[in-house]
N, C-alpha and C positions, 0 to 999 in steps of 0.2 A: 607388132602389130596384134592386137585384140581381137580377136573372130566376133562375130555380130550379139553369137547366142552369150560370148562369156562378159562382152559388154553388157547387153540387158539385166547380166546378173548381178553386175558387181553396181550397174547404178541401181534397180530395185533394195538391192544391198543397203546403199546408200541413204535411198529414200526414205525405206523403215528404222533404219540405226536413227534418223533427221527427225523423222515424221511419227514413225508410228506403226503398226500395221495397216491401223485403219484409215488412216489420213493420209499414207502412200497410197493408197487403193482409190483414196477419194479423185486424191491428183490426179494417178492416173487415166481416172474415168474424165474426170474434165477435161484432159487435154484432148481425147479420144473423141466427145461431143464436140467440143466449140471451136470452132472458124476459128483458131490462134492463129498468129502468122508470127512467128517464133523470131523469124527474120526482121519483121517487122519493127517487135519487141523491144527484141537484140538493140538496135539502133540505139532508141532513146534510153536503156535503160542506165548508163554512168551520165549523162547529160549534164548533169550537177556536181559530178564529181572531178575534184582534178586527178592527175595521173598519181601522184603522192598518197590521195585519198583511199584511192583502187588500191593501191600495192600495201600501206598501211591493213586495210580492211580483208584483203588477200594474207597478210601475214599471220593477222589474227587468229584467222581458223587455221589457216596450215600450224599455229602452235594447239591450236583446241582437238587437234588430231590424236 
């Protein structure tokens, strides 16, 4: 298991690679100031997708790395 510090660093690197430095910082700022409930958001995230569609999207993302 990675330490919290390593996990934070890896997550920030992933955000920067995906969004670019400016948008990654904007995203972090939004999350920090918002009353965002991750658990509630997560519950409805894939409600309109089948397990096969979710798998296909995950596989496609994995191939793009």
